[in-house]
C-alpha positions as CSV (number, residue, x, y, z in Angstrom):
1,X,32.6,-0.2,4.9
2,X,32.0,3.5,5.2
3,X,34.5,5.8,3.5
4,X,37.0,8.2,5.2
5,X,34.7,11.0,4.2
6,X,31.8,9.3,5.8
7,X,33.7,8.7,9.0
8,X,34.9,12.3,9.2
9,X,31.5,13.8,8.5
10,X,29.6,11.7,11.0
11,X,32.1,12.7,13.8
12,X,31.8,16.3,12.9
13,X,28.0,16.1,12.8
14,X,27.7,14.2,16.1
15,X,30.6,15.6,18.1
16,X,31.4,18.9,16.6
17,X,32.9,21.4,16.9
18,X,35.9,19.1,16.6
19,X,39.5,19.6,15.3
20,X,41.3,17.7,12.5
21,X,43.7,16.2,15.1
22,X,40.7,14.9,17.1
23,X,39.1,13.4,14.0
24,X,42.4,11.6,13.1
25,X,42.6,10.2,16.6
26,X,39.0,9.1,16.7
27,X,39.1,7.4,13.2
28,X,42.6,6.1,13.2
29,X,43.4,7.8,10.1
30,X,46.6,9.7,9.6
31,X,46.6,13.5,10.0
32,X,47.5,13.9,6.3
33,X,44.6,11.7,5.1
34,X,42.2,13.6,7.4
35,X,43.4,16.9,6.2
36,X,42.6,15.8,2.6
37,X,39.2,14.5,3.6
38,X,38.3,17.7,5.5
39,X,39.5,19.9,2.6
40,X,37.0,18.2,0.3
41,X,34.1,18.6,2.8
42,X,35.0,22.2,3.1
43,X,35.0,22.6,-0.7
44,X,31.6,20.8,-1.0
45,X,30.2,23.3,1.6
46,X,29.2,20.6,4.1
47,X,31.6,21.7,6.7
48,X,32.7,25.0,7.9
49,X,35.6,26.2,10.3
50,X,33.8,27.5,13.3
51,X,36.4,28.7,15.7
52,X,39.7,27.8,17.5
53,X,40.6,25.9,20.6
54,X,43.8,26.4,22.6
55,X,46.1,23.3,22.5
56,X,49.0,22.3,24.8
57,X,52.4,23.3,23.4
58,X,51.2,24.3,19.9
59,X,49.1,26.7,17.9
60,X,45.4,26.8,18.5
61,X,43.4,24.0,16.8
62,X,40.9,25.0,14.1
63,X,37.5,23.7,14.9
64,X,35.0,22.1,12.4
65,X,31.3,22.1,12.3
66,X,28.7,21.1,9.8
67,X,26.8,23.9,7.9
68,X,23.2,22.8,8.7
69,X,21.8,24.9,5.9
70,X,24.2,23.5,3.2
71,X,21.7,20.9,2.2
72,X,18.0,20.1,3.0
73,X,16.0,16.8,2.6
74,X,12.4,16.1,2.2
75,X,10.6,13.3,3.9
76,X,7.1,12.2,2.8
77,X,5.1,9.8,4.9
78,X,2.4,8.3,2.7
79,X,-0.6,6.8,4.5
80,X,-4.3,5.8,3.8
81,X,-5.3,8.3,6.5
82,X,-2.9,11.2,6.0
83,X,0.3,12.4,4.1
84,X,2.9,14.2,6.0
85,X,5.7,16.1,4.5
86,X,8.7,17.3,6.5
87,X,11.9,19.3,5.6
88,X,15.1,18.7,7.6
89,X,18.5,20.5,7.4
90,X,21.8,18.7,7.1
91,X,22.0,18.2,10.8
92,X,18.6,16.5,10.9
93,X,16.7,19.4,12.6
94,X,13.1,19.8,11.5
95,X,12.6,22.9,9.5
96,X,8.9,22.5,8.8
97,X,6.0,20.1,8.4
98,X,2.6,19.8,6.8
99,X,0.0,17.2,7.1
100,X,-2.8,16.7,4.6
101,X,-5.5,14.3,3.6
102,X,-4.4,10.7,3.0
103,X,-4.7,8.7,-0.1
104,X,-7.4,6.2,1.0
105,X,-9.3,5.2,-2.1
106,X,-7.1,7.1,-4.5
107,X,-5.4,5.6,-7.6
108,X,-1.6,5.6,-7.4
109,X,-1.5,8.1,-10.3
110,X,-3.7,10.6,-8.5
111,X,-1.7,10.0,-5.2
112,X,1.5,10.8,-6.9
113,X,0.0,14.0,-8.3
114,X,-1.3,14.8,-4.7
115,X,2.2,14.3,-3.3
116,X,3.9,16.5,-6.0
117,X,1.5,19.4,-5.5
118,X,1.7,19.1,-1.7
119,X,5.6,19.1,-1.9
120,X,5.6,22.2,-4.2
121,X,3.2,24.1,-1.9
122,X,5.2,23.2,1.2
123,X,8.5,24.4,-0.1
124,X,6.9,27.6,-0.9
125,X,5.5,27.9,2.6
126,X,8.9,27.2,4.3
127,X,10.8,29.5,1.8
128,X,13.4,26.9,0.5
129,X,14.2,26.7,-3.1
130,X,14.0,23.3,-4.7
131,X,17.6,23.4,-5.8
132,X,18.8,23.5,-2.2
133,X,17.0,20.1,-1.5
134,X,19.1,17.1,-2.1
135,X,16.3,14.5,-2.5
136,X,13.1,13.1,-1.2
137,X,12.5,10.1,1.1
138,X,9.2,8.4,0.4
139,X,8.0,6.0,3.1
140,X,5.0,3.8,2.9
141,X,3.4,0.9,4.7
142,X,4.7,-2.5,3.6
143,X,5.2,-4.9,2.0
144,X,7.2,-3.1,-0.6
145,X,9.7,-4.1,-3.4
146,X,12.8,-2.0,-3.0
147,X,14.2,-3.2,-6.3
148,X,11.3,-2.0,-8.5
149,X,10.3,0.8,-6.1
150,X,6.8,-0.4,-5.7
151,X,4.2,-1.3,-3.1
152,X,3.1,-5.0,-3.3
153,X,-0.6,-4.2,-2.9
154,X,-1.5,-5.2,0.6
155,X,-4.6,-3.5,2.1
156,X,-5.6,-0.7,1.6
157,X,-3.3,-0.5,-1.4
158,X,-4.5,-3.5,-3.4
159,X,-4.8,-1.3,-6.6
160,X,-1.2,-0.2,-6.3
161,X,0.5,-3.5,-6.8
162,X,3.2,-3.2,-9.3
163,X,2.9,0.6,-9.8
164,X,6.4,2.1,-10.0
165,X,5.7,4.5,-7.2
166,X,9.3,5.6,-6.5
167,X,10.1,6.4,-10.2
168,X,6.8,8.1,-10.8
169,X,7.3,10.3,-7.7
170,X,10.7,11.3,-8.9
171,X,9.4,12.3,-12.3
172,X,6.4,14.3,-10.8
173,X,8.5,16.1,-8.2
174,X,11.8,16.4,-10.0
175,X,13.8,15.1,-7.0
176,X,15.8,12.0,-6.5
177,X,13.7,9.7,-4.5
178,X,14.4,6.9,-2.0
179,X,11.5,4.5,-1.2
180,X,11.4,2.6,2.1
181,X,9.0,1.0,4.6
182,X,7.7,3.5,7.1
183,X,8.7,1.5,10.2
184,X,12.2,1.0,8.9
185,X,12.5,4.7,8.1
186,X,11.3,5.5,11.6
187,X,14.0,3.4,13.1
188,X,16.7,5.0,10.9
189,X,15.4,8.4,11.9
190,X,15.8,7.5,15.6
191,X,19.4,6.6,15.1
192,X,20.1,9.6,12.9
193,X,18.8,11.8,15.5
194,X,20.7,10.3,18.3
195,X,17.7,9.2,20.3
196,X,18.7,5.5,20.5
197,X,22.5,5.9,21.1
198,X,24.6,2.8,20.8
199,X,21.8,0.2,21.3
200,X,22.9,-3.3,20.4
201,X,19.5,-4.6,19.6
202,X,16.7,-2.0,18.9
203,X,13.1,-2.0,17.7
204,X,11.1,1.0,16.6
205,X,7.4,0.1,16.8
206,X,5.6,2.1,14.2
207,X,1.8,2.4,14.9
208,X,-0.1,4.0,12.1
209,X,-3.0,2.7,10.2
210,X,-1.2,-0.6,10.7
211,X,1.6,-1.8,13.0
212,X,5.2,-2.5,11.9
213,X,8.7,-2.5,13.4
214,X,12.1,-1.3,12.3
215,X,14.7,-3.6,13.7
216,X,18.4,-2.5,14.2
217,X,20.9,-5.2,15.2
218,X,24.5,-4.2,15.9
219,X,24.0,-0.9,14.1
220,X,22.5,-2.4,10.9
221,X,18.9,-2.5,9.8
222,X,17.6,-6.1,9.6
223,X,15.6,-6.3,6.5
224,X,15.0,-10.0,5.9
225,X,15.0,-11.9,2.6
226,X,12.8,-9.3,0.7
227,X,13.4,-6.2,2.8
228,X,10.0,-6.7,4.5
229,X,11.1,-7.8,8.0
230,X,9.4,-6.3,11.0
231,X,5.7,-6.7,10.1
232,X,4.8,-6.8,13.7
233,X,1.1,-6.3,13.0
234,X,1.0,-9.7,11.1
235,X,1.9,-11.7,14.1
236,X,-0.8,-14.4,14.2
237,X,-2.7,-15.8,17.2
238,X,-5.0,-18.7,17.7
239,X,-7.9,-18.8,20.1
240,X,-8.5,-15.0,19.9
241,X,-11.2,-13.1,18.0
242,X,-14.0,-14.3,15.8
243,X,-11.6,-15.7,13.0
244,X,-9.3,-17.3,15.6
245,X,-7.2,-19.2,12.9
246,X,-6.3,-15.9,11.2
247,X,-6.4,-13.1,13.8
248,X,-3.4,-10.8,13.9
249,X,-1.9,-8.4,16.2
250,X,-3.0,-5.6,13.9
251,X,-6.6,-6.8,13.9
252,X,-6.6,-6.9,17.7
253,X,-4.6,-3.7,18.5
254,X,-5.0,-1.4,15.3
255,X,-7.0,1.7,14.9
256,X,-9.7,0.0,12.9
257,X,-10.3,-2.5,15.7
258,X,-10.5,0.2,18.3
259,X,-13.0,2.3,16.2
260,X,-15.2,-0.8,15.6
261,X,-15.2,-1.7,19.3
262,X,-16.2,1.9,20.2
263,X,-19.0,1.9,17.6
264,X,-20.2,-1.5,18.8
265,X,-20.2,-0.5,22.5
266,X,-22.1,2.7,21.9
267,X,-24.7,0.8,19.8
268,X,-25.1,-1.6,22.7
269,X,-25.9,1.4,25.0
270,X,-22.6,1.8,26.8
271,X,-22.4,5.1,28.7
272,X,-19.7,7.4,27.2
273,X,-19.0,10.9,26.2
274,X,-17.8,9.7,22.8
275,X,-19.4,11.1,19.6
276,X,-18.1,9.3,16.6
277,X,-18.0,10.3,12.9
278,X,-21.2,10.1,10.9
279,X,-19.3,8.7,7.9
280,X,-17.8,5.9,10.0
281,X,-14.2,7.0,9.2
282,X,-12.2,4.4,11.4
283,X,-9.1,6.6,11.7
284,X,-11.0,9.7,12.7
285,X,-13.0,7.6,15.2
286,X,-9.8,6.2,16.6
287,X,-8.5,9.7,17.2
288,X,-11.7,10.6,18.9
289,X,-11.4,7.5,21.2
290,X,-7.8,8.4,22.0
291,X,-8.7,11.9,22.9
292,X,-11.5,10.7,25.1
293,X,-9.3,8.2,26.8
294,X,-6.8,11.0,27.7
295,X,-9.8,12.9,29.2
296,X,-10.7,9.9,31.3
297,X,-13.8,8.6,29.5
298,X,-14.2,5.1,31.0
299,X,-15.2,3.3,27.7
300,X,-12.4,5.0,25.8
301,X,-9.9,4.1,28.5
302,X,-11.0,0.5,28.4
303,X,-10.7,0.4,24.5
304,X,-7.2,2.0,24.4
305,X,-5.9,-0.2,27.3
306,X,-7.1,-3.3,25.4
307,X,-5.5,-2.1,22.3
308,X,-2.2,-1.3,24.2
309,X,-2.2,-4.8,25.8
310,X,-2.5,-6.5,22.5
311,X,0.3,-4.2,21.1
312,X,2.4,-5.1,24.2
313,X,1.9,-8.8,23.4
314,X,3.6,-8.3,20.1
315,X,6.3,-6.1,21.5
316,X,7.2,-8.6,24.4
317,X,7.4,-11.4,21.8
318,X,9.8,-9.3,19.5
319,X,11.9,-8.3,22.6
320,X,12.2,-11.9,23.8
321,X,12.9,-13.2,20.2
322,X,15.7,-10.6,19.5
323,X,16.9,-9.8,23.0
324,X,16.2,-6.2,22.5
325,X,17.8,-3.5,24.8
326,X,15.7,-0.6,23.6
327,X,12.3,0.1,22.0
328,X,10.9,3.3,20.7
329,X,7.1,3.7,20.1
330,X,6.3,5.9,17.2
331,X,3.7,6.7,14.6
332,X,0.7,8.9,14.2
333,X,-1.7,6.6,16.0
334,X,0.3,7.4,19.3
335,X,0.0,11.2,18.8
336,X,-2.7,11.6,21.5
337,X,-2.7,8.5,23.7
338,X,1.0,7.6,23.3
339,X,1.6,8.0,27.1
340,X,-1.1,5.5,27.7
341,X,0.4,2.9,25.3
342,X,3.9,3.6,26.8
343,X,2.7,2.9,30.3
344,X,1.2,-0.5,29.4
345,X,4.2,-1.6,27.1
346,X,6.7,-0.7,29.8
347,X,4.8,-2.7,32.5
348,X,4.4,-5.6,30.3
349,X,8.1,-5.7,29.5
350,X,9.0,-5.3,33.1
351,X,6.8,-8.3,33.9
352,X,7.4,-10.6,30.9
353,X,10.9,-9.9,29.3
354,X,12.7,-13.1,29.6
355,X,16.3,-11.7,30.0
356,X,15.5,-9.1,32.6
357,X,17.9,-10.7,35.0
358,X,20.6,-9.6,32.7
359,X,19.3,-6.3,31.4
360,X,16.1,-4.2,31.1
361,X,14.5,-2.9,28.0
362,X,14.4,0.9,27.7
363,X,11.1,2.0,26.2
364,X,10.5,5.5,25.1
365,X,8.1,7.5,22.9
366,X,9.7,9.0,19.8
367,X,10.5,12.7,20.0
368,X,8.7,13.1,16.6
369,X,6.0,10.5,17.4
370,X,3.6,11.6,14.7
371,X,6.1,12.4,12.0
372,X,8.8,9.7,12.8
373,X,8.6,8.0,9.5
374,X,8.7,11.2,7.5
375,X,11.7,12.4,9.5
376,X,13.3,9.0,8.9
377,X,12.7,9.4,5.2
378,X,14.6,12.7,5.2
379,X,17.3,10.9,7.1
380,X,17.7,8.4,4.4
381,X,18.3,11.2,1.9
382,X,20.9,12.9,4.2
383,X,22.7,9.7,4.8
384,X,22.9,9.0,1.0
385,X,24.4,12.4,0.6
386,X,27.1,12.2,3.3
387,X,27.0,8.6,4.6
388,X,28.0,7.7,8.2
389,X,30.3,5.6,10.4
390,X,27.9,3.1,11.8
391,X,24.2,2.6,11.6
392,X,21.2,1.2,9.8
393,X,20.4,2.0,6.1
394,X,20.5,0.5,2.7
395,X,17.3,1.7,1.2
396,X,16.7,1.6,-2.6
397,X,16.8,5.0,-4.3
398,X,16.2,6.4,-7.7
399,X,15.9,9.9,-9.1
400,X,14.6,11.5,-12.3
401,X,17.8,10.2,-13.8
402,X,18.3,7.3,-11.4
403,X,20.1,7.9,-8.2
404,X,22.1,5.2,-6.3
405,X,20.8,3.4,-3.2
406,X,21.5,4.9,0.2
407,X,24.6,4.2,2.3
408,X,24.2,3.5,6.1
409,X,23.1,6.3,8.5
410,X,24.6,7.1,11.8
411,X,23.2,6.0,15.2
412,X,24.7,9.0,17.0
C-alpha cells in the first residue's frame, strides 16, 4: 500500500496547484495528518507553496505545487544499436537527451565504461550537477534477472550472461541504479507521464532491435514468474517462414528481418530508390527502409507494411488474451515510420479485436517514441524517490551502497 506521503505527493504532482483541504478530501486522510505529511514534503524541498485560492466563508487556502527542479533523474536506454541517455525533472519533464553508438559486439565491462563516460559528458552538457540527480534507471532488452541485476544473455548479449550490470553501473557512475526491462520501463513511463490515464488493461509495445511489451493490469505491472513477462517478439508461429517450427514474431516483424528483405529484393533486381549500407548494418538498413517508406518508395512501403502486419498479429493476440483497452506503440524502430505501423495496427484491432462489441482498443504512438524506455527508466527513479498512489512499478534497484527497490509509480 502506498504511504500517506506517496498519496499526497502524487496528487500534488498530477492535480496541483492544490490545497491541504483538497488533499485531505481526496485521500480520506484527516486534515491534521495531511498537514503533517505536507510539512515533511516542504522540509524535503519536494513541494512549494505556490499561491492562494479564495474559499467560501474562510481564509484563502494555500496552494501546493511540486518543485520540478528539486530532483532530477537519469534514464539510460541500453541497446545493441544505440545508447540513449535522458534527464528528467521531478515532474517528469524531459530536460535533455543524447543518443550515442550502441554496444553491439562490446564486452559488458567496456559497455559500462561507455555508459559512465556518456553520462558524465551529458550532465556537463545540460549543466546539472551530479549531486542534484537522485539516481539512474538503466533499461535493457530482456530477459533479465532483477534479483542479481543482470542480463540473462539472450542475443545479441550472449557474452553478458551473469555479469552484474546493475552493480557495475552503480560503481562506475556513482549513482544509485535501478535495472529493468526496456518494454516494462516504457509502460511505466507512459503512466507516469499521464498519457495512458486510468486504463484498466494496457500494453505498451516496445519496438527496438527486438519486440517486447510492458503490460499494466488494474494499475500494476504484470511481471510474471521471473519478471520477464511481455516478450511479444517471442510469440511462435507454425507454417510461416523458412524455419516454420521456430519462427517468431520478432523474426517476422523485426528490423533485422526488414533489412534482410530489402537486401534480398535489391539483389533480385527490384526497382527502388533504396541505397543500403556497405557494411550490411541491419539497424542502419532498417532506418533507411523506414525513411524510404515514408517517402513512398514502393519496395520500402511493401516491406514496412509486411513488418507492421506481423507486428499487428502479435498485438491483436495480446489484446484478445488480456482484453486490453489501450495500446501505446513505442521504441526507436518506430521513430521514422511509426505512423505507418500505427495505421496498420489500428486497422487490425478494429477488424480482429474479439471484444469490440463491448469496447474499442485505443492505440496511440508514444509522445517520446524514440526515448520511451529511457524516459521510463528515469520515471522508475522518481517513483522510488517519492512513490505514488496507484500504478505500475516494482523494479529492483541498487546503488553504490545498495539502494532499495522501487515503489509503484503513478498512472496520472
